[in-house]
C-alpha positions as CSV (number, residue, x, y, z in Angstrom):
1,M,86.6,36.6,71.6
2,N,84.9,38.1,74.8
3,I,82.2,35.5,74.6
4,L,84.9,32.6,74.6
5,A,86.9,34.4,77.3
6,N,83.7,34.7,79.5
7,Y,83.1,31.1,79.0
8,I,86.4,30.0,80.0
9,R,86.4,32.1,83.0
10,K,83.0,30.9,84.0
11,Q,84.0,27.2,83.7
12,T,87.2,27.9,85.7
13,M,85.5,29.8,88.5
14,K,82.8,27.1,88.9
15,T,85.5,24.3,89.1
16,S,87.5,26.3,91.5
17,L,84.6,27.0,93.8
18,V,83.6,23.2,93.9
19,V,87.3,22.2,94.7
20,L,87.5,25.0,97.3
21,M,84.1,23.8,98.9
22,L,85.2,20.1,99.0
23,L,88.9,20.9,100.4
24,F,87.4,23.3,103.0
25,L,84.8,20.7,104.3
26,L,87.7,18.2,104.5
27,M,90.0,20.6,106.3
28,V,87.3,21.8,108.7
29,G,86.7,18.1,109.7
30,T,90.4,17.7,110.3
31,L,90.6,20.9,112.2
32,F,87.6,20.0,114.4
33,T,89.4,16.7,115.3
34,S,92.5,18.4,116.2
35,T,90.8,21.0,118.2
36,L,88.9,18.5,120.2
37,R,92.1,16.8,120.9
38,L,93.6,20.1,122.3
39,I,90.6,20.4,124.4
40,A,90.8,16.9,125.8
41,R,94.5,17.6,126.6
42,G,93.5,20.8,128.4
43,V,95.3,23.2,126.1
44,L,92.0,24.9,125.1
45,P,88.9,25.4,127.3
46,P,85.6,23.6,125.8
47,E,83.9,26.9,125.3
48,L,86.3,28.1,122.7
49,L,85.8,25.0,120.4
50,F,83.7,26.8,117.7
51,I,85.5,30.1,118.0
52,E,88.9,28.5,117.6
53,L,87.6,26.4,114.9
54,S,86.4,29.5,113.1
55,L,89.8,31.3,113.6
56,R,91.8,28.5,112.4
57,S,89.8,28.1,109.3
58,V,90.9,31.6,108.2
59,D,94.6,30.4,108.2
60,V,93.5,27.3,106.1
61,L,92.1,29.5,103.4
62,S,95.6,30.8,102.6
63,V,96.5,27.3,101.5
64,L,93.2,26.3,100.0
65,I,92.5,29.3,97.8
66,P,95.6,28.9,95.6
67,L,95.3,25.2,95.5
68,S,91.6,25.3,94.5
69,F,92.3,28.0,91.8
70,Y,95.3,25.9,90.5
71,L,93.2,22.7,90.3
72,G,90.2,24.7,88.9
73,V,92.3,26.0,86.0
74,L,93.9,22.6,85.4
75,V,90.7,20.4,85.6
76,S,88.5,22.9,83.5
77,L,91.1,23.3,80.7
78,S,91.9,19.6,80.7
79,Q,88.2,18.8,80.3
80,M,88.0,21.3,77.4
81,Y,90.9,19.6,75.7
82,R,89.2,16.0,76.2
83,N,85.8,17.6,74.8
84,Q,87.7,18.9,71.8
85,E,86.7,22.5,72.8
86,A,90.2,23.6,73.3
87,V,91.2,22.0,70.0
88,I,88.6,24.1,68.2
89,L,89.9,27.1,70.0
90,H,93.4,26.5,68.8
91,A,92.2,25.8,65.3
92,S,90.3,29.1,65.2
93,G,93.6,31.1,66.2
94,W,93.7,30.8,69.9
95,S,97.1,30.3,71.6
96,S,98.2,29.7,75.0
97,K,98.7,33.4,75.2
98,D,95.0,34.0,74.5
99,I,93.9,31.4,77.1
100,L,96.2,33.2,79.7
101,K,94.7,36.6,78.9
102,A,91.2,35.2,79.1
103,L,91.9,34.0,82.7
104,L,94.0,36.9,83.7
105,P,91.2,39.0,85.3
106,L,90.1,35.9,87.3
107,M,93.8,35.3,88.4
108,W,94.2,38.9,89.6
109,V,91.0,38.6,91.8
110,V,92.3,35.5,93.4
111,F,95.6,37.2,93.9
112,A,94.0,40.2,95.6
113,L,91.9,37.9,97.7
114,I,94.7,35.8,98.9
115,M,96.8,39.0,99.7
116,V,93.9,40.4,102.0
117,V,93.7,36.9,103.7
118,T,97.3,36.3,104.2
119,L,98.4,39.9,105.2
120,V,95.3,41.1,107.1
121,L,92.9,38.3,108.1
122,S,95.2,35.4,109.0
123,P,97.4,37.5,111.4
124,Q,94.4,39.0,113.1
125,A,92.8,35.6,113.5
126,A,96.0,34.2,115.1
127,K,96.3,37.1,117.4
128,L,92.7,37.0,118.4
129,S,93.1,33.1,119.0
130,K,96.0,33.6,121.3
131,E,94.3,36.4,123.3
132,L,91.0,34.5,123.8
133,T,92.9,31.3,124.8
134,A,95.3,33.0,127.2
135,E,92.3,35.0,128.8
136,A,90.2,31.9,129.1
137,N,93.0,29.8,130.8
138,K,93.5,32.3,133.4
139,N,90.2,31.3,135.0
140,I,90.4,27.6,134.6
141,S,91.7,25.5,137.6
142,L,94.0,22.7,137.3
143,M,94.4,23.2,133.5
144,G,95.3,20.0,131.6
145,L,94.1,17.6,134.3
146,T,91.2,15.2,133.9
147,E,89.9,12.8,136.4
148,G,90.5,9.1,135.9
149,K,92.8,9.5,132.9
150,F,96.4,9.2,132.3
151,Q,97.7,12.2,130.4
152,K,100.9,13.4,128.9
153,F,102.4,16.6,130.0
154,F,102.3,19.0,127.2
155,S,106.1,19.2,127.1
156,N,106.0,15.3,126.7
157,E,108.1,14.9,129.8
158,G,105.9,12.4,131.4
159,V,102.4,11.3,132.4
160,I,100.1,12.3,135.3
161,F,96.9,10.6,136.8
162,V,94.5,11.9,139.2
163,E,91.5,10.1,140.5
164,K,89.4,13.0,141.7
165,I,89.5,16.7,141.2
166,D,87.8,19.3,143.5
167,V,87.6,22.3,141.1
168,E,86.2,24.7,144.0
169,N,89.0,23.9,146.3
170,Q,91.7,23.3,143.6
171,R,92.4,20.0,145.1
172,V,93.4,16.6,143.5
173,E,93.3,13.2,145.1
174,N,95.1,10.0,144.7
175,I,97.8,11.2,142.3
176,F,100.3,9.2,140.2
177,A,103.0,11.0,138.1
178,N,105.7,9.6,136.0
179,I,108.2,12.4,134.9
180,Y,111.2,12.0,132.6
181,H,114.5,13.9,133.0
182,P,117.5,13.6,130.8
183,D,119.4,11.6,133.5
184,R,116.5,9.8,135.4
185,I,112.8,9.0,135.9
186,D,110.8,10.1,138.8
187,T,107.8,8.2,139.9
188,L,105.5,9.9,142.5
189,T,102.3,9.0,144.3
190,A,100.5,11.1,146.6
191,D,97.3,11.2,148.8
192,Y,96.2,14.6,147.7
193,G,97.5,17.9,146.3
194,Y,96.6,21.6,145.8
195,Q,97.3,23.9,142.9
196,F,99.2,27.2,143.4
197,E,101.0,29.8,141.2
198,E,104.6,31.1,141.5
199,N,106.4,33.5,139.3
200,G,103.7,33.0,136.6
201,H,103.9,29.3,136.6
202,K,101.3,26.7,137.8
203,Y,102.3,23.9,140.4
204,V,100.6,21.2,142.3
205,A,101.8,20.7,145.8
206,L,101.7,16.9,146.5
207,F,101.2,15.7,150.2
208,N,101.8,12.4,152.0
209,G,103.3,10.4,149.2
210,F,106.4,8.6,147.9
211,R,108.9,9.4,145.3
212,N,111.1,6.7,143.4
213,E,113.9,8.1,141.1
214,G,116.4,6.2,139.2
215,K,118.0,5.6,135.7
216,P,116.2,2.9,133.5
217,G,118.4,-0.2,132.9
218,S,120.3,0.2,136.2
219,N,119.8,-0.7,139.8
220,A,120.5,2.8,141.0
221,Y,117.0,3.6,142.3
222,Q,116.0,5.6,145.5
223,M,112.7,5.4,147.3
224,M,111.9,8.2,149.6
225,Q,108.7,9.3,151.5
226,F,107.7,13.0,151.6
227,Q,105.2,15.1,153.3
228,R,105.2,17.7,150.5
229,N,106.6,17.6,146.9
230,D,105.9,20.2,144.3
231,I,105.7,19.5,140.5
232,R,105.1,21.9,137.8
233,L,102.0,21.8,135.6
234,P,102.3,22.3,131.8
235,D,102.8,25.9,130.9
236,L,100.2,26.8,128.3
237,D,102.2,29.8,127.1
238,D,104.6,27.3,125.5
239,Q,101.9,25.9,123.5
240,L,100.9,29.5,122.2
241,A,104.5,30.6,121.5
242,D,104.5,29.6,117.9
243,L,101.8,32.2,117.3
244,D,104.2,35.0,118.0
245,E,105.3,35.6,114.5
246,K,101.9,34.6,113.0
247,S,100.1,37.1,115.3
248,K,102.1,40.1,114.5
249,P,100.6,42.6,112.0
250,T,102.1,42.7,108.6
251,L,103.2,46.3,108.9
252,E,105.1,45.5,112.0
253,L,106.9,42.7,110.2
254,I,107.8,45.1,107.4
255,K,109.4,47.5,109.9
256,S,111.2,44.8,111.7
257,D,114.9,44.0,111.4
258,E,114.5,40.6,113.1
259,L,115.3,37.6,111.0
260,L,112.3,35.5,112.0
261,D,110.0,38.4,111.0
262,K,111.6,38.9,107.7
263,A,111.2,35.3,107.1
264,Q,107.6,35.2,108.3
265,L,106.9,38.2,105.8
266,Q,108.3,36.1,102.9
267,W,106.1,33.3,104.1
268,R,103.0,35.4,104.1
269,L,103.6,36.6,100.7
270,S,104.1,33.0,99.3
271,P,100.4,32.1,98.7
272,A,99.7,35.1,96.6
273,F,102.9,34.8,94.5
274,S,102.3,31.1,94.2
275,V,98.8,31.9,92.6
276,L,100.8,33.7,89.8
277,V,103.2,30.9,89.2
278,L,100.6,28.1,89.5
279,F,98.4,29.9,87.0
280,V,101.0,29.6,84.2
281,L,101.8,26.0,85.3
282,A,98.3,24.9,85.2
283,V,97.9,26.2,81.7
284,A,101.0,24.5,80.7
285,L,100.0,21.1,82.2
286,A,96.3,21.3,80.9
287,K,96.9,20.3,77.4
288,T,96.1,16.6,76.9
289,S,94.8,14.1,74.3
290,H,92.8,11.0,74.2
291,R,95.9,8.8,73.7
292,E,97.2,9.8,77.0
293,A,96.1,8.4,80.4
294,K,92.9,10.2,81.5
295,F,94.3,11.8,84.7
296,I,97.9,11.8,83.9
297,N,98.1,15.7,83.8
298,L,96.1,16.0,87.1
299,V,98.7,13.6,88.7
300,V,101.6,15.5,87.3
301,G,100.0,18.7,88.5
302,L,99.5,17.5,91.9
303,L,103.2,16.2,92.1
304,A,104.4,19.6,90.8
305,Y,102.4,21.3,93.5
306,I,103.7,19.1,96.2
307,F,107.1,19.7,95.1
308,M,106.7,23.5,95.0
309,V,105.2,23.4,98.5
310,N,108.0,21.3,99.9
311,L,110.5,23.8,98.4
312,L,108.7,26.8,99.9
313,T,108.7,25.1,103.4
314,I,112.4,24.1,103.1
315,G,113.2,27.8,101.9
316,H,111.3,29.1,104.8
317,S,113.1,27.1,107.3
318,M,116.4,28.1,105.6
319,L,115.4,31.8,105.9
320,E,114.6,31.4,109.6
321,Q,118.0,29.7,110.2
322,G,119.9,32.2,108.2
323,S,121.3,29.6,105.8
324,I,120.3,31.8,102.6
325,P,120.3,35.5,102.4
326,I,117.0,37.1,103.2
327,Q,117.2,39.1,99.9
328,M,117.0,35.9,98.0
329,G,113.7,35.1,99.9
330,L,111.6,32.5,98.2
331,W,111.9,33.9,94.8
332,W,114.1,31.1,93.7
333,V,111.2,28.6,94.2
334,Y,109.0,30.6,92.1
335,A,111.7,30.9,89.4
336,I,112.2,27.0,89.2
337,V,108.5,26.3,88.9
338,L,108.1,29.1,86.4
339,F,111.0,27.6,84.3
340,Y,109.3,24.2,84.3
341,A,106.1,25.8,83.1
342,A,107.8,27.7,80.4
343,W,109.6,24.5,79.3
344,R,106.2,22.8,79.2
345,L,104.8,25.6,76.9
346,L,107.9,25.6,74.8
347,K,107.4,21.9,74.2
348,L,103.7,22.3,73.3
349,D,103.4,25.6,71.5
350,G,106.9,26.5,70.3
351,P,109.4,29.2,71.4
352,K,107.5,32.3,70.2
353,A,104.2,31.2,71.8
354,T,106.0,30.4,75.0
355,H,107.6,33.7,75.2
356,Q,104.3,35.5,74.6
357,S,102.4,33.3,77.2
358,V,104.9,33.8,80.0
359,A,105.2,37.6,79.4
360,V,101.4,38.1,79.4
361,V,101.3,37.5,83.2
362,G,103.1,40.7,83.7
363,E,101.0,42.6,81.5
364,S,98.4,45.2,82.8
């Protein structure tokens, strides 16, 4: 019994680690591209590339670890069914309950690991990322502007172009800006400009230029010449505002009475409890035969995972908006998926085996 249990755990752990490494490499490539894009837009200074990449990778683990364990269990058990190993196990008296028991220690290890990542490491990484970025941006002149390139404002309210940047004197030359407003569009040109700060915001003071403002689709345009005109540069704090809840320590979220903080706490707990639910679901979906399509259970498993993630995302959004009681949390999502897993086990093993299989997750 112990030999078989160790064998199943070993196969599952090997498969999960391989899947985790492949997914992690893929996600790091995606994060690297998105981080470079932020640097090109001026949201991040170049020297923070690898630090920011490392910190953002911590947050990715909260998604990849549950998915990798889920696929590891599903793929390894499916392979055992196709190799007739699982059939021999069932013939010798093993049930779904025994398979769940064999994998239960490994599941609790993954559960504890993901709790540490989501409740401790990920918030600290988000907080450190915010602090480093904010500190670095204080010393960067004309943040967000690049010579000879049309760039969107971070608020997506228009584009700006500068031909030359003098970093030492914080001076820009030959400027063109197109700024969108709800009721009009402003087009500005200027010979040169300087950066300055006022009330915590960055501005560029433009000199010796023209301003053309009007409403698209109409002839109501006005051209005016100016000696000086100030435009506001993108506010980097807006780019980091979404880190507020992420960067708060978990203990602070527990003590908080704010709706957003409570919703964030539910979201941080979701990866760990997803491991419990996906564990039962993977065992329920793993059973296959040679008469079925080779990867049908993997396709069904991925669809079920996507369905669960979408429900969690919708549930989190509803919690933030107050559409559902905070006491309900995201538990209803786990109940739906667990009900489906129990139905699958009922269909495969019978009512008695199903009741024992689902109950074993709560043992010990």
